[in-house]
N, CA, C and O atoms as CSV, one atom per row, in Angstrom:
chain,resi,resn,atom,element,x,y,z
A,1,MET,N,N,-31.666,70.086,-45.171
A,1,MET,CA,C,-30.661,69.697,-44.026
A,1,MET,C,C,-29.383,68.584,-44.369
A,1,MET,O,O,-28.467,68.284,-43.602
A,2,MET,N,N,-29.544,68.229,-45.334
A,2,MET,CA,C,-28.287,67.306,-45.943
A,2,MET,C,C,-27.450,68.471,-46.664
A,2,MET,O,O,-26.289,68.111,-46.861
A,3,ILE,N,N,-27.632,69.314,-46.953
A,3,ILE,CA,C,-27.019,70.531,-47.535
A,3,ILE,C,C,-26.094,71.070,-46.240
A,3,ILE,O,O,-24.904,71.350,-46.381
A,4,TYR,N,N,-26.854,71.185,-44.867
A,4,TYR,CA,C,-26.043,72.262,-43.696
A,4,TYR,C,C,-25.261,71.154,-43.271
A,4,TYR,O,O,-24.457,71.486,-42.400
A,5,LEU,N,N,-25.227,70.167,-43.528
A,5,LEU,CA,C,-24.503,68.891,-42.238
A,5,LEU,C,C,-23.280,68.887,-43.110
A,5,LEU,O,O,-22.176,68.954,-42.569
A,6,GLN,N,N,-23.409,68.801,-44.668
A,6,GLN,CA,C,-22.264,68.761,-45.643
A,6,GLN,C,C,-21.142,70.144,-45.293
A,6,GLN,O,O,-19.913,70.137,-45.223
A,7,PHE,N,N,-22.116,71.263,-45.121
A,7,PHE,CA,C,-21.012,72.670,-45.001
A,7,PHE,C,C,-20.588,72.838,-43.700
A,7,PHE,O,O,-19.674,73.596,-43.374
A,8,ARG,N,N,-21.332,72.041,-42.829
A,8,ARG,CA,C,-20.624,71.638,-41.312
A,8,ARG,C,C,-19.567,70.808,-41.300
A,8,ARG,O,O,-18.585,71.127,-40.630
A,9,LEU,N,N,-19.577,69.777,-41.928
A,9,LEU,CA,C,-18.714,68.873,-41.819
A,9,LEU,C,C,-17.266,69.095,-42.975
A,9,LEU,O,O,-16.153,68.596,-42.809
A,10,TRP,N,N,-17.610,69.799,-43.890
A,10,TRP,CA,C,-16.597,70.330,-44.817
A,10,TRP,C,C,-15.770,71.839,-44.563
A,10,TRP,O,O,-14.582,72.004,-44.838
A,11,ILE,N,N,-16.513,72.702,-44.082
A,11,ILE,CA,C,-16.110,74.002,-44.087
A,11,ILE,C,C,-16.396,74.513,-42.172
A,11,ILE,O,O,-15.542,75.064,-41.477
A,12,GLY,N,N,-17.656,74.163,-41.766
A,12,GLY,CA,C,-18.275,74.482,-40.470
A,12,GLY,C,C,-17.155,74.531,-39.251
A,12,GLY,O,O,-16.154,73.853,-39.484
A,13,GLU,N,N,-17.175,75.276,-37.909
A,13,GLU,CA,C,-16.731,74.720,-37.343
A,13,GLU,C,C,-16.675,73.321,-36.652
A,13,GLU,O,O,-17.598,72.689,-36.138
A,14,GLY,N,N,-15.129,72.948,-36.795
A,14,GLY,CA,C,-15.106,71.493,-36.111
A,14,GLY,C,C,-15.113,70.516,-37.294
A,14,GLY,O,O,-14.970,69.308,-37.101
A,15,GLY,N,N,-15.291,71.074,-38.603
A,15,GLY,CA,C,-15.325,70.143,-39.636
A,15,GLY,C,C,-13.290,69.751,-40.034
A,15,GLY,O,O,-12.237,69.732,-39.396
A,16,ARG,N,N,-13.688,69.544,-41.255
A,16,ARG,CA,C,-12.800,68.293,-41.420
A,16,ARG,C,C,-11.141,69.886,-41.687
A,16,ARG,O,O,-10.025,69.771,-41.178
A,17,HIS,N,N,-11.459,70.730,-42.303
A,17,HIS,CA,C,-10.661,71.631,-42.067
A,17,HIS,C,C,-10.283,72.049,-40.698
A,17,HIS,O,O,-9.084,71.849,-40.507
A,18,ALA,N,N,-10.831,72.505,-39.789
A,18,ALA,CA,C,-10.544,72.804,-38.917
A,18,ALA,C,C,-9.907,71.433,-37.713
A,18,ALA,O,O,-9.575,71.673,-36.552
A,19,VAL,N,N,-9.873,70.312,-38.238
A,19,VAL,CA,C,-9.357,69.081,-37.708
A,19,VAL,C,C,-7.843,69.230,-38.051
A,19,VAL,O,O,-6.875,69.363,-37.301
A,20,ALA,N,N,-7.940,69.160,-39.589
A,20,ALA,CA,C,-6.732,69.468,-40.077
A,20,ALA,C,C,-5.458,70.781,-39.861
A,20,ALA,O,O,-4.308,70.865,-40.294
A,21,GLU,N,N,-6.219,71.620,-39.063
A,21,GLU,CA,C,-5.456,72.986,-38.618
A,21,GLU,C,C,-5.022,72.680,-37.073
A,21,GLU,O,O,-4.090,73.318,-36.585
A,22,LEU,N,N,-5.864,71.479,-36.154
A,22,LEU,CA,C,-5.515,71.279,-34.606
A,22,LEU,C,C,-4.842,69.916,-35.181
A,22,LEU,O,O,-4.856,69.197,-34.181
A,23,GLU,N,N,-4.271,69.172,-36.213
A,23,GLU,CA,C,-3.435,68.376,-36.364
A,23,GLU,C,C,-2.230,68.998,-36.542
A,23,GLU,O,O,-1.197,68.611,-35.996
A,24,ALA,N,N,-2.292,69.798,-37.164
A,24,ALA,CA,C,-0.991,70.523,-37.607
A,24,ALA,C,C,-0.375,71.495,-36.211
A,24,ALA,O,O,0.628,72.206,-36.161
A,25,GLN,N,N,-1.082,71.292,-35.487
A,25,GLN,CA,C,-0.513,72.678,-34.517
A,25,GLN,C,C,0.169,71.497,-33.594
A,25,GLN,O,O,1.381,71.493,-33.380
A,26,VAL,N,N,-0.720,70.497,-33.068
A,26,VAL,CA,C,-0.371,69.107,-32.608
A,26,VAL,C,C,1.235,69.026,-32.825
A,26,VAL,O,O,2.193,69.311,-32.107
A,27,GLU,N,N,1.080,68.443,-34.303
A,27,GLU,CA,C,2.652,68.115,-34.892
A,27,GLU,C,C,4.030,69.031,-34.440
A,27,GLU,O,O,5.178,68.720,-34.121
A,28,GLN,N,N,3.359,70.214,-34.574
A,28,GLN,CA,C,4.473,70.954,-34.606
A,28,GLN,C,C,4.619,71.499,-32.715
A,28,GLN,O,O,5.585,72.093,-32.234
A,29,GLN,N,N,3.579,71.141,-32.101
A,29,GLN,CA,C,3.753,71.165,-30.494
A,29,GLN,C,C,4.378,69.685,-30.196
A,29,GLN,O,O,4.080,69.425,-29.031
A,30,VAL,N,N,5.098,68.643,-30.749
A,30,VAL,CA,C,5.014,67.851,-30.699
A,30,VAL,C,C,6.605,67.883,-30.643
A,30,VAL,O,O,7.368,67.650,-29.706
A,31,GLN,N,N,6.818,68.207,-31.808
A,31,GLN,CA,C,8.464,68.741,-32.456
A,31,GLN,C,C,9.275,69.567,-31.693
A,31,GLN,O,O,10.491,69.457,-31.540
A,32,ASP,N,N,8.291,70.668,-31.072
A,32,ASP,CA,C,9.036,71.807,-29.603
A,32,ASP,C,C,9.190,70.899,-28.924
A,32,ASP,O,O,10.335,70.875,-28.475
A,33,ASN,N,N,8.574,70.090,-28.604
A,33,ASN,CA,C,8.438,69.559,-27.075
A,33,ASN,C,C,9.965,68.527,-27.294
A,33,ASN,O,O,10.915,68.539,-26.511
A,34,ALA,N,N,9.881,67.847,-28.318
A,34,ALA,CA,C,11.066,67.169,-28.517
A,34,ALA,C,C,12.416,67.551,-28.526
A,34,ALA,O,O,13.225,66.849,-27.920
A,35,SER,N,N,12.747,68.469,-29.069
A,35,SER,CA,C,13.920,69.695,-29.208
A,35,SER,C,C,13.972,70.145,-27.497
A,35,SER,O,O,15.031,70.352,-26.905
A,36,ARG,N,N,12.616,70.242,-26.866
A,36,ARG,CA,C,13.076,71.123,-25.481
A,36,ARG,C,C,13.017,70.203,-24.620
A,36,ARG,O,O,13.156,70.518,-23.438
A,37,GLN,N,N,12.837,69.072,-24.919
A,37,GLN,CA,C,13.407,67.527,-24.075
A,37,GLN,C,C,14.960,67.417,-24.267
A,37,GLN,O,O,15.673,67.111,-23.311
A,38,GLN,N,N,15.463,67.663,-25.479
A,38,GLN,CA,C,16.744,67.316,-25.963
A,38,GLN,C,C,17.284,68.301,-24.880
A,38,GLN,O,O,17.710,67.865,-23.811
A,39,ARG,N,N,17.265,69.459,-25.131
A,39,ARG,CA,C,18.214,70.441,-24.380
A,39,ARG,C,C,17.972,70.350,-22.841
A,39,ARG,O,O,18.790,70.779,-22.027
A,40,ASN,N,N,16.582,69.656,-22.439
A,40,ASN,CA,C,16.468,69.793,-20.892
A,40,ASN,C,C,17.448,68.403,-20.830
A,40,ASN,O,O,18.142,68.393,-19.813
A,41,ASP,N,N,17.589,67.528,-21.494
A,41,ASP,CA,C,18.295,66.851,-20.630
A,41,ASP,C,C,19.859,66.802,-20.840
A,41,ASP,O,O,20.495,66.016,-20.137
A,42,ALA,N,N,20.398,67.444,-21.588
A,42,ALA,CA,C,21.658,67.986,-22.041
A,42,ALA,C,C,22.000,69.114,-21.069
A,42,ALA,O,O,23.159,69.494,-20.901
A,43,LEU,N,N,20.807,69.705,-20.350
A,43,LEU,CA,C,21.065,70.218,-19.355
A,43,LEU,C,C,21.698,69.886,-18.147
A,43,LEU,O,O,22.721,70.291,-17.597
A,44,VAL,N,N,20.259,68.478,-17.674
A,44,VAL,CA,C,20.588,67.641,-17.075
A,44,VAL,C,C,21.908,67.077,-16.676
A,44,VAL,O,O,22.469,67.119,-15.582
A,45,ALA,N,N,22.273,66.552,-17.776
A,45,ALA,CA,C,23.624,65.731,-17.947
A,45,ALA,C,C,24.772,67.283,-17.307
A,45,ALA,O,O,25.586,66.972,-16.437
A,46,GLU,N,N,24.766,68.003,-17.526
A,46,GLU,CA,C,25.724,68.914,-17.442
A,46,GLU,C,C,25.835,69.588,-16.150
A,46,GLU,O,O,26.844,70.187,-15.780
A,47,VAL,N,N,24.752,69.464,-15.479
A,47,VAL,CA,C,24.501,69.873,-13.996
A,47,VAL,C,C,25.182,68.809,-13.225
A,47,VAL,O,O,25.896,69.078,-12.259
A,48,ALA,N,N,24.859,66.979,-13.860
A,48,ALA,CA,C,25.254,65.918,-13.003
A,48,ALA,C,C,26.674,66.371,-13.065
A,48,ALA,O,O,27.411,66.314,-12.081
A,49,ASP,N,N,27.110,66.890,-14.408
A,49,ASP,CA,C,28.743,66.408,-14.397
A,49,ASP,C,C,29.417,67.598,-13.592
A,49,ASP,O,O,30.551,67.424,-13.146
A,50,LEU,N,N,28.894,68.552,-13.433
A,50,LEU,CA,C,29.338,69.965,-12.159
A,50,LEU,C,C,28.978,69.302,-11.236
A,50,LEU,O,O,29.587,69.756,-10.267
A,51,LYS,N,N,28.255,68.363,-10.866
A,51,LYS,CA,C,28.318,68.107,-9.389
A,51,LYS,C,C,28.568,66.888,-8.656
A,51,LYS,O,O,28.185,66.573,-7.529
A,52,ASN,N,N,29.672,65.904,-9.951
A,52,ASN,CA,C,30.061,64.748,-9.542
A,52,ASN,C,C,31.641,65.684,-9.166
A,52,ASN,O,O,32.123,66.557,-9.889
A,53,LEU,N,N,32.090,65.292,-8.124
A,53,LEU,CA,C,32.907,65.462,-7.051
A,53,LEU,C,C,34.096,64.576,-7.867
A,53,LEU,O,O,35.186,64.997,-8.253
A,54,SER,N,N,33.568,63.295,-7.996
A,54,SER,CA,C,34.784,61.978,-8.222
A,54,SER,C,C,35.547,62.549,-9.262
A,54,SER,O,O,36.733,62.229,-9.343
A,55,SER,N,N,34.855,63.677,-10.413
A,55,SER,CA,C,36.405,63.623,-11.842
A,55,SER,C,C,37.036,64.998,-11.003
A,55,SER,O,O,37.184,65.944,-11.776
A,56,GLY,N,N,37.272,65.176,-10.164
A,56,GLY,CA,C,37.824,65.971,-9.424
A,56,GLY,C,C,37.897,67.308,-9.387
A,56,GLY,O,O,38.838,67.993,-8.987
A,57,GLY,N,N,36.744,67.691,-9.873
A,57,GLY,CA,C,36.168,68.977,-9.982
A,57,GLY,C,C,36.824,69.683,-12.183
A,57,GLY,O,O,36.949,70.860,-12.523
A,58,ALA,N,N,36.988,68.813,-12.813
A,58,ALA,CA,C,37.425,69.056,-13.743
A,58,ALA,C,C,36.470,69.777,-14.948
A,58,ALA,O,O,36.916,70.444,-15.882
A,59,ALA,N,N,34.932,69.448,-14.667
A,59,ALA,CA,C,34.136,70.242,-15.126
A,59,ALA,C,C,34.130,71.770,-14.902
A,59,ALA,O,O,34.092,72.680,-15.730
A,60,VAL,N,N,34.174,71.797,-13.620
A,60,VAL,CA,C,34.074,73.376,-13.180
A,60,VAL,C,C,35.212,74.042,-13.611
A,60,VAL,O,O,35.269,75.160,-14.123
A,61,GLU,N,N,36.247,73.153,-13.327
A,61,GLU,CA,C,37.499,74.171,-14.093
A,61,GLU,C,C,37.225,74.548,-14.914
A,61,GLU,O,O,36.924,75.732,-15.063
A,62,GLU,N,N,37.219,73.603,-15.869
A,62,GLU,CA,C,37.155,73.820,-17.469
A,62,GLU,C,C,35.918,75.015,-17.721
A,62,GLU,O,O,35.814,75.851,-18.617
A,63,ARG,N,N,35.389,74.837,-17.010
A,63,ARG,CA,C,33.924,76.314,-17.050
A,63,ARG,C,C,34.344,77.233,-16.818
A,63,ARG,O,O,34.241,78.261,-17.489
A,64,ALA,N,N,35.284,77.003,-15.177
A,64,ALA,CA,C,35.600,78.565,-14.526
A,64,ALA,C,C,36.807,79.189,-16.033
A,64,ALA,O,O,36.750,80.313,-16.533
A,65,ARG,N,N,37.798,78.048,-16.453
A,65,ARG,CA,C,38.698,78.812,-17.452
A,65,ARG,C,C,38.563,79.249,-18.924
A,65,ARG,O,O,39.360,79.867,-19.629
A,66,SER,N,N,37.362,78.771,-19.190
A,66,SER,CA,C,37.102,78.800,-20.587
A,66,SER,C,C,36.075,80.285,-20.551
A,66,SER,O,O,36.162,81.155,-21.418
A,67,GLU,N,N,34.971,80.362,-19.191
A,67,GLU,CA,C,33.879,81.094,-19.611
A,67,GLU,C,C,34.111,81.910,-18.855
A,67,GLU,O,O,33.513,82.927,-19.206
A,68,LEU,N,N,34.704,82.077,-17.907
A,68,LEU,CA,C,35.095,83.059,-17.012
A,68,LEU,C,C,36.367,83.956,-16.858
A,68,LEU,O,O,36.393,85.007,-16.217
A,69,GLY,N,N,37.649,83.281,-17.681
A,69,GLY,CA,C,38.656,83.488,-17.633
A,69,GLY,C,C,39.549,83.314,-16.530
A,69,GLY,O,O,40.358,84.203,-16.264
A,70,MET,N,N,39.483,82.178,-15.807
A,70,MET,CA,C,40.252,82.218,-14.639
A,70,MET,C,C,41.508,81.738,-14.792
A,70,MET,O,O,41.919,81.672,-15.950
A,71,ILE,N,N,42.157,81.419,-13.996
A,71,ILE,CA,C,43.672,80.664,-14.033
A,71,ILE,C,C,43.990,80.142,-12.886
A,71,ILE,O,O,43.178,80.511,-12.038
A,72,LYS,N,N,44.910,79.355,-12.400
A,72,LYS,CA,C,44.996,79.005,-11.204
A,72,LYS,C,C,46.308,79.646,-10.166
A,72,LYS,O,O,47.368,79.937,-10.719
A,73,PRO,N,N,46.198,79.790,-9.038
A,73,PRO,CA,C,47.237,80.680,-8.545
A,73,PRO,C,C,48.364,80.016,-9.122
A,73,PRO,O,O,48.289,78.889,-9.612
A,74,GLY,N,N,49.725,80.907,-9.052
A,74,GLY,CA,C,50.703,80.727,-9.850
A,74,GLY,C,C,51.310,80.081,-11.141
A,74,GLY,O,O,52.403,79.640,-11.496
A,75,GLU,N,N,49.913,80.266,-11.728
A,75,GLU,CA,C,49.619,80.599,-13.609
A,75,GLU,C,C,49.991,81.585,-13.718
A,75,GLU,O,O,49.980,82.495,-12.889
A,76,VAL,N,N,50.492,81.570,-15.048
A,76,VAL,CA,C,50.934,83.139,-15.680
A,76,VAL,C,C,50.294,83.348,-16.946
A,76,VAL,O,O,50.851,82.812,-17.905
A,77,PHE,N,N,49.325,83.958,-17.150
A,77,PHE,CA,C,48.292,84.094,-18.260
A,77,PHE,C,C,48.830,84.763,-19.615
A,77,PHE,O,O,48.900,85.984,-19.476
A,78,TYR,N,N,49.158,84.403,-20.657
A,78,TYR,CA,C,49.844,85.310,-21.967
A,78,TYR,C,C,48.761,85.386,-22.779
A,78,TYR,O,O,47.848,84.570,-22.898
A,79,ARG,N,N,48.991,86.855,-23.557
A,79,ARG,CA,C,47.522,86.763,-24.834
A,79,ARG,C,C,48.078,86.945,-25.252
A,79,ARG,O,O,49.002,87.572,-24.733
A,80,VAL,N,N,48.133,86.584,-26.710
A,80,VAL,CA,C,49.004,86.991,-28.077
A,80,VAL,C,C,47.608,87.892,-29.015
A,80,VAL,O,O,46.421,87.609,-29.175
A,81,VAL,N,N,48.474,89.065,-29.484
A,81,VAL,CA,C,47.740,89.788,-29.732
A,81,VAL,C,C,48.175,90.056,-31.185
A,81,VAL,O,O,49.390,90.230,-31.280
A,82,GLU,N,N,47.379,90.147,-32.526
A,82,GLU,CA,C,48.197,89.934,-33.220
A,82,GLU,C,C,48.662,91.574,-33.820
A,82,GLU,O,O,48.167,92.299,-32.958
A,83,PRO,N,N,49.304,92.431,-34.776
A,83,PRO,CA,C,49.579,93.796,-35.067
A,83,PRO,C,C,47.959,93.781,-36.071
A,83,PRO,O,O,47.354,92.924,-36.715
A,84,ASP,N,N,47.779,95.014,-35.793
A,84,ASP,CA,C,46.757,95.495,-36.840
A,84,ASP,C,C,46.945,95.481,-37.979
A,84,ASP,O,O,47.924,96.211,-38.131
A,85,GLY,N,N,46.521,94.972,-39.286
A,85,GLY,CA,C,46.642,95.061,-40.261
A,85,GLY,C,C,47.230,93.748,-40.786
A,85,GLY,O,O,46.853,93.178,-41.810
A,86,VAL,N,N,47.947,93.445,-40.175
A,86,VAL,CA,C,48.598,91.923,-40.592
A,86,VAL,C,C,48.189,90.055,-40.332
A,86,VAL,O,O,48.344,89.399,-39.302
A,87,PRO,N,N,47.749,89.693,-41.410
A,87,PRO,CA,C,46.558,88.376,-41.564
A,87,PRO,C,C,47.729,87.233,-40.358
A,87,PRO,O,O,48.921,87.343,-40.073
A,88,ALA,N,N,47.104,86.633,-40.108
A,88,ALA,CA,C,47.697,85.935,-38.884
A,88,ALA,C,C,48.382,84.805,-39.262
A,88,ALA,O,O,48.913,84.018,-38.479
A,89,ARG,N,N,48.368,84.704,-40.750
A,89,ARG,CA,C,49.211,83.485,-41.513
A,89,ARG,C,C,50.816,84.237,-41.621
A,89,ARG,O,O,51.771,83.470,-41.497
A,90,MET,N,N,51.054,85.467,-41.811
A,90,MET,CA,C,51.899,86.687,-41.851
A,90,MET,C,C,52.789,86.546,-40.405
A,90,MET,O,O,54.018,86.481,-40.404
A,91,ALA,N,N,52.093,86.517,-39.386
A,91,ALA,CA,C,52.526,86.378,-37.916
A,91,ALA,C,C,53.414,85.569,-37.743
A,91,ALA,O,O,54.352,85.863,-37.002
A,92,ASP,N,N,53.350,84.259,-38.419
A,92,ASP,CA,C,54.082,83.176,-37.572
A,92,ASP,C,C,55.074,83.113,-39.400
A,92,ASP,O,O,54.590,83.095,-40.531
A,93,PRO,N,N,56.224,83.100,-39.050
A,93,PRO,CA,C,57.154,83.240,-39.686
A,93,PRO,C,C,57.623,81.409,-40.343
A,93,PRO,O,O,58.377,81.225,-41.298
A,94,ALA,N,N,56.992,80.357,-39.586
A,94,ALA,CA,C,57.463,79.226,-40.085
A,94,ALA,C,C,56.395,78.369,-40.996
A,94,ALA,O,O,56.378,77.169,-41.271
A,95,THR,N,N,55.391,79.590,-41.407
A,95,THR,CA,C,54.425,79.388,-42.173
A,95,THR,C,C,54.846,79.796,-43.678
A,95,THR,O,O,55.201,80.939,-43.967
A,96,PRO,N,N,54.783,78.948,-44.417
A,96,PRO,CA,C,55.155,79.278,-45.855
A,96,PRO,C,C,54.623,80.031,-46.474
A,96,PRO,O,O,53.480,79.579,-46.536
A,97,GLN,N,N,54.665,81.438,-47.321
A,97,GLN,CA,C,54.144,82.420,-47.472
A,97,GLN,C,C,53.959,82.374,-49.510
A,97,GLN,O,O,54.757,81.897,-50.317
A,98,ARG,N,N,52.563,83.089,-49.785
A,98,ARG,CA,C,52.247,82.533,-50.887
A,98,ARG,C,C,52.373,83.980,-51.740
A,98,ARG,O,O,52.518,84.990,-51.050
A,99,ASP,N,N,52.330,84.116,-53.020
A,99,ASP,CA,C,51.991,85.748,-53.332
A,99,ASP,C,C,50.088,85.260,-54.244
A,99,ASP,O,O,49.736,84.448,-55.099
A,100,GLU,N,N,49.501,86.149,-53.536
A,100,GLU,CA,C,48.033,85.629,-54.044
A,100,GLU,C,C,47.878,87.554,-54.425
A,100,GLU,O,O,48.349,88.566,-53.906
A,101,PRO,N,N,46.835,87.233,-55.750
A,101,PRO,CA,C,46.551,88.167,-56.349
A,101,PRO,C,C,45.664,89.269,-55.544
A,101,PRO,O,O,44.976,88.611,-54.765
A,102,VAL,N,N,45.425,90.404,-55.413
A,102,VAL,CA,C,44.936,91.324,-54.871
A,102,VAL,C,C,43.498,91.594,-55.514
A,102,VAL,O,O,43.473,92.264,-56.546
A,103,GLN,N,N,42.438,91.174,-55.039
A,103,GLN,CA,C,41.333,91.463,-55.627
A,103,GLN,C,C,40.346,93.110,-54.732
A,103,GLN,O,O,39.273,93.506,-55.185
């Protein structure tokens, strides 16, 4: 009988090994919950900022400009496109040029 109880304690269902596995799962879940809570808090703050009309809608305007590419009436949008094969540092004549070895 004593051997059976020892077996159940160390190896069997509900034994130390099973408890250790459950504790590891609980710790992982606590970490997941904490990271998701941080994400939720950030989203709540962003929603509150977007709803806040006292800021003059600056947050809404910023999102419209950056994510949707919108411009105000009367503004002119310019897109600067570098020629193919020309690095950005060569496109600006004010940038000093150095001779670099080609690899």
